[in-house]
C-alpha positions in Angstrom: -38.3 -13.6 -43.5 -34.6 -12.8 -43.2 -33.9 -11.2 -39.7 -32.6 -8.2 -41.5 -36.1 -7.3 -42.5 -36.7 -6.1 -38.9 -35.5 -2.7 -40.3 -38.2 -0.1 -39.7 -38.4 3.6 -38.9 -40.5 3.9 -35.8 -42.5 6.6 -34.1 -43.1 6.4 -30.4 -46.2 7.8 -28.8 -46.8 7.8 -25.1 -50.2 7.5 -23.5 -50.8 7.8 -19.8 -52.6 5.0 -18.1 -53.8 4.7 -14.5 -51.9 1.4 -13.9 -50.3 -1.4 -15.8 -47.8 -4.2 -15.3 -44.5 -4.4 -17.2 -42.1 -7.4 -17.1 -42.8 -8.3 -13.5 -42.8 -4.9 -11.8 -45.8 -2.6 -11.4 -46.1 1.0 -12.5 -48.8 3.3 -11.2 -49.8 6.1 -13.6 -47.1 4.8 -16.0 -46.4 5.1 -19.7 -47.6 2.9 -22.4 -45.2 2.7 -25.4 -46.8 2.1 -28.8 -44.4 1.6 -31.7 -45.8 2.4 -35.2 -44.2 1.2 -38.4 -45.8 3.8 -40.6 -45.5 7.6 -40.6 -48.4 9.6 -39.4 -49.6 13.2 -39.6 -49.7 13.4 -35.8 -48.3 16.6 -34.3 -44.5 16.3 -34.2 -44.4 17.5 -30.6 -46.1 14.2 -29.6 -43.6 11.7 -30.9 -39.9 10.9 -31.1 -38.3 9.6 -34.3 -36.1 6.6 -33.9 -33.2 5.8 -36.3 -33.4 2.6 -38.2 -32.0 -0.5 -36.4 -31.3 -4.0 -37.7 -32.5 -6.6 -35.2 -32.5 -10.3 -35.7 -31.1 -13.7 -34.8 -28.9 -14.4 -37.9 -25.7 -15.8 -36.3 -23.8 -16.1 -39.6 -24.6 -12.6 -40.7 -23.5 -11.2 -37.3 -20.3 -13.2 -37.5 -19.6 -12.0 -41.0 -20.0 -8.4 -39.8 -17.5 -8.9 -37.0 -14.9 -10.5 -39.2 -15.4 -7.6 -41.7 -14.6 -5.0 -39.1 -18.2 -4.0 -38.2 -20.1 -3.6 -35.0 -22.6 -6.1 -33.6 -24.7 -5.7 -30.5 -24.5 -9.1 -28.7 -26.8 -10.5 -26.0 -25.2 -11.8 -22.9 -26.6 -12.9 -19.5 -25.4 -9.6 -18.0 -26.2 -6.8 -20.4 -26.1 -6.3 -24.2 -22.5 -5.7 -25.5 -21.4 -3.6 -28.4 -19.0 -6.1 -30.1 -16.1 -5.7 -32.4 -13.0 -7.8 -33.4 -10.7 -7.1 -30.4 -7.6 -7.6 -32.6 -8.7 -5.1 -35.2 -7.7 -1.6 -34.1 -10.0 0.2 -36.6 -13.0 -1.9 -35.4 -12.2 -1.2 -31.8 -12.1 2.5 -32.6 -15.6 2.3 -33.9 -16.8 1.2 -30.5 -15.4 4.3 -28.8 -16.9 6.5 -31.5 -20.3 4.9 -31.4 -20.5 5.0 -27.6 -18.7 8.4 -27.3 -16.5 6.6 -24.8 -13.2 8.1 -23.5 -10.1 6.1 -24.5 -8.9 5.9 -20.9 -11.8 3.4 -20.1 -10.8 -0.1 -21.2 -12.9 -2.8 -22.7 -13.7 -6.4 -21.8 -12.7 -9.1 -24.3 -15.1 -12.0 -24.8 -14.0 -15.5 -25.8 -15.9 -18.6 -27.0 -14.0 -21.0 -24.7 -11.1 -21.2 -22.3 -8.8 -22.8 -24.9 -8.7 -19.4 -26.6 -7.4 -17.7 -23.5 -3.7 -18.5 -24.1 -3.9 -16.7 -27.5 -4.4 -13.3 -25.8 -2.9 -13.5 -22.3 0.6 -14.3 -21.0 -0.3 -16.6 -18.2 -3.1 -17.5 -15.8 -2.5 -17.1 -12.0 -3.5 -20.0 -9.8 -6.4 -18.0 -8.1 -7.7 -17.0 -11.6 -7.6 -20.7 -12.6 -9.8 -21.6 -9.6 -12.3 -18.9 -10.5 -12.4 -20.0 -14.2 -13.1 -23.6 -13.1 -15.9 -22.4 -10.8 -17.6 -19.6 -12.8 -16.8 -19.7 -16.5 -19.0 -19.3 -18.6 -20.7 -16.7 -16.4 -20.8 -13.2 -15.1 -17.1 -13.0 -14.1 -14.4 -11.0 -15.8 -10.7 -11.6 -14.9 -7.7 -9.4 -15.4 -4.6 -10.8 -17.0 -1.3 -9.7 -18.5 -2.0 -9.3 -22.2 -0.3 -10.4 -25.4 0.6 -8.0 -28.1 -2.3 -9.3 -30.3 -4.6 -7.1 -28.2 -4.3 -3.4 -29.2 -3.5 -0.9 -26.5 -6.8 0.9 -27.3 -8.6 -2.1 -25.9 -6.7 -1.8 -22.6 -6.4 2.0 -22.2 -2.7 1.6 -22.8 -2.2 -0.8 -19.9 -0.4 -4.1 -20.0 -3.5 -5.9 -18.6 -6.6 -7.1 -20.4 -10.1 -7.9 -18.9 -11.5 -11.2 -20.3 -14.6 -13.3 -19.8 -16.6 -16.1 -21.3 -20.4 -15.2 -21.3 -23.1 -17.7 -20.4 -25.6 -16.9 -23.1 -26.2 -19.4 -25.9 -26.3 -16.8 -28.7 -23.2 -15.0 -27.4 -21.3 -18.3 -27.4 -22.6 -19.2 -30.9 -21.5 -15.9 -32.4 -18.1 -16.0 -30.7 -17.6 -19.5 -32.1 -18.8 -18.5 -35.6 -16.7 -15.3 -35.8 -13.7 -17.1 -34.4 -12.1 -13.9 -33.1 -11.9 -12.4 -29.6 -14.6 -9.8 -29.3 -14.3 -6.6 -27.3 -17.7 -5.6 -26.1 -18.6 -2.9 -23.6 -22.3 -2.2 -22.8 -24.2 -1.3 -26.0 -25.2 2.2 -25.0 -23.9 5.7 -24.9 -21.1 6.1 -22.4 -22.2 6.6 -18.8 -25.9 6.0 -19.4 -28.3 3.2 -18.4 -27.1 -0.2 -19.5 -29.2 -2.1 -22.1 -30.9 -5.4 -21.2 -33.0 -5.9 -24.4 -32.3 -5.6 -28.1 -34.8 -2.7 -28.3 -32.8 -0.8 -25.6 -29.8 -1.0 -27.9 -31.8 0.2 -30.9 -33.2 3.1 -28.9 -29.8 4.4 -27.9 -27.5 3.5 -30.8 -29.8 3.3 -33.8 -27.9 2.9 -37.0 -24.5 3.4 -35.3 -24.5 -0.4 -34.9 -24.5 -2.6 -38.0 -26.6 -5.4 -36.5 -28.4 -6.2 -33.2 -28.5 -9.9 -32.3 -31.7 -10.4 -30.3 -31.3 -12.9 -27.5 -34.2 -11.7 -25.4 -34.0 -10.0 -22.0 -30.8 -10.4 -20.1 -31.3 -12.9 -17.2 -28.6 -11.5 -14.8 -29.2 -7.9 -15.6 -26.0 -6.5 -14.1 -22.6 -6.2 -15.6 -20.0 -8.9 -14.8 -18.0 -8.8 -11.6 -14.3 -7.9 -12.4 -11.6 -9.6 -10.4 -7.8 -9.1 -10.5 -5.7 -12.0 -9.3 -2.4 -10.4 -10.3 -1.5 -9.6 -6.7 -1.1 -12.0 -3.8 -4.7 -11.4 -2.7 -7.6 -11.2 -5.2 -9.1 -7.8 -5.7 -12.7 -7.1 -6.9 -12.4 -4.1 -9.2 -16.1 -3.9 -10.0 -19.0 -5.5 -8.2 -21.4 -7.2 -10.5 -23.5 -10.3 -11.3 -21.3 -12.7 -9.3 -21.4 -11.9 -5.6 -18.5 -11.4 -3.2 -19.7 -14.4 -1.2 -19.5 -16.7 -4.2 -16.0 -15.5 -5.1 -14.7 -15.9 -1.5 -15.9 -19.5 -1.3 -13.4 -20.3 -4.0 -10.4 -18.0 -3.4 -10.8 -16.9 0.2 -10.9 -13.3 1.4 -10.8 -10.7 -1.4 -10.2 -7.0 -1.4 -13.2 -4.9 -2.7 -12.0 -1.8 -4.4 -13.8 1.2 -2.8 -16.4 2.9 -4.9 -15.0 5.9 -6.7 -17.7 8.0 -5.2 -15.9 7.6 -1.8 -13.8 10.8 -1.5 -10.9 8.9 0.0 -10.7 6.4 -2.9 -11.6 8.4 -6.1 -10.0 7.2 -9.3 -8.7 10.1 -11.3 -11.2 10.7 -14.0 -8.7 11.2 -16.8 -6.3 8.4 -15.9 -6.3 5.0 -17.5 -8.7 2.8 -15.6 -7.8 -0.7 -14.5 -11.3 -1.9 -15.5 -14.5 -0.5 -16.8 -17.2 0.7 -14.4 -14.8 2.3 -12.0 -15.6 6.0 -12.6 -17.5 8.1 -10.1 -20.5 8.6 -12.4 -21.8 5.8 -14.5 -25.1 3.9 -15.4 -26.9 7.3 -15.0 -30.4 8.2 -16.0 -31.2 11.7 -17.5 -33.4 12.6 -14.6 -32.0 13.4 -11.1 -31.7 10.2 -9.0 -31.9 10.4 -5.2 -30.8 7.3 -3.2 -32.0 6.8 0.4 -32.1 4.0 3.0 -35.7 4.8 3.8 -38.6 6.8 2.4 -38.8 8.5 5.9 -35.5 10.3 5.0 -36.9 12.4 2.2 -39.9 14.7 1.6 -41.5 13.2 -1.5 -42.8 15.6 -4.2 -45.7 15.2 -6.6 -43.2 14.8 -9.5 -41.3 11.9 -7.9 -41.1 8.3 -9.2 -40.0 5.5 -6.9 -37.6 2.7 -7.6 -38.2 0.1 -4.9 -36.6 -3.3 -4.3 -39.9 -4.7 -3.1 -43.3 -3.4 -1.9 -43.0 -1.0 1.0 -46.0 -0.3 3.4 -45.1 3.4 3.5 -44.7 4.0 -0.2 -47.3 6.5 -1.4 -49.8 5.0 -3.8 -50.2 8.2 -5.8 -46.7 8.2 -7.1 -45.4 6.1 -10.0 -43.3 3.2 -8.7 -41.3 0.3 -10.0 -41.3 -2.7 -7.7 -38.4 -5.0 -8.7 -39.3 -8.2 -6.7 -42.4 -9.4 -4.9 -40.7 -12.2 -2.9 -37.7 -9.9 -1.8 -35.3 -11.7 -4.1 -32.1 -9.8 -4.9 -31.5 -12.0 -8.0 -34.8 -10.9 -9.4 -34.1 -7.3 -8.4 -30.8 -7.4 -10.4 -32.5 -8.9 -13.5 -35.0 -6.0 -13.6 -33.0 -3.1 -12.3 -31.8 -1.4 -15.4 -35.0 -2.0 -17.3 -37.0 -0.4 -14.5 -34.6 2.5 -14.1 -34.9 3.1 -17.9 -38.8 3.0 -17.7 -38.9 5.6 -14.9 -36.4 7.8 -16.7 -38.7 7.8 -19.8 -41.8 8.6 -17.7 -43.2 12.1 -16.9 -41.6 12.1 -13.5 -39.3 14.9 -12.6 -37.1 13.0 -10.2 -36.4 9.3 -9.3 -36.1 8.3 -5.7 -34.5 4.9 -5.1 -34.2 2.8 -1.9 -30.9 1.1 -1.2 -30.7 -2.7 -1.2 -29.6 -4.9 1.6 -25.8 -4.8 1.5 -25.3 -8.5 0.9 -25.1 -10.8 -2.1 -26.1 -9.0 -5.3 -27.3 -6.1 -3.2 -23.7 -4.8 -3.0 -23.5 -4.5 -6.8 -27.0 -3.0 -7.0 -26.0 -0.3 -4.4 -22.8 0.3 -6.4 -24.9 1.0 -9.5 -27.2 3.3 -7.5 -24.3 5.3 -6.0 -22.6 5.8 -9.4 -25.9 6.6 -11.2 -26.8 9.3 -8.7 -23.3 10.9 -8.5 -23.1 14.5 -9.7 
């Protein structure tokens, strides 16, 4: 069957269960999702209609859409991206329209290989060259001075462009097949929880995307780390799937841009951003999210759901909970973070309470996501 035949209108019905396991984390009193491919006479108050979505693995079809100016959701190791030809102004504008994204928030351009870099950037600083050699393909985005071939809409009118080479086989295949640089922010509505599966994209964007290339669940699960090497000392503009420790082993001490939730370092919300993911509020669930260092800091309520890095002895057993890692592994926590947050946000809970991660390795990026997701 052609991958395009995965084109169905779905109904979603939720049934409460005492307990079940979902992709490696445990939910007590969770929600079971049942997707139906036929219409039913069930009371309309009990289901949500989803728009049609095209999901498949047809690389040629996806590449044809990109070259023709359409939108393709692309799997990467970090999160799914909403891709368009980065040199086509009309195509790029479709990204902003589909995501409802403000034009002051720039996009990341994805390339198939490092040989393509000189086609879109002016030069490569020495520190950036070291990072490329060490971490591309991978969850690292670098900032460069752009060439005119990249429209200003991609870069929020700035003379810099964010670029990376993803480490996902399907992403690299489609980039090679399309043979164009691809601008691709996360494939979701602006400011909401990032998608880590093809179905997450379909649930949020529906038929606003022309095709969803299904590459399975994202293995890193956090957006790429963004680094600028344009000044004398490298600066991390966004913490992500590559840790500060890994970067500093290659280029020495780096400056970490303060979170925009820090009152002393807020980025003006309407100003052109140097890189995506720098706004005060981002990655946010619909439900209120409370972030604490310990469950002892908060009076838990019957309507709460818990987002825990690992099993905690003082976690109440009568509340729904998502446990991200059994062996206390931050890499595993990162891979499951957005999916778990999305599941709790879709549950019957009234509020999500999350425990901060150890502030080391990928824990820094996870804490950054929690702080921005909980900002009001």
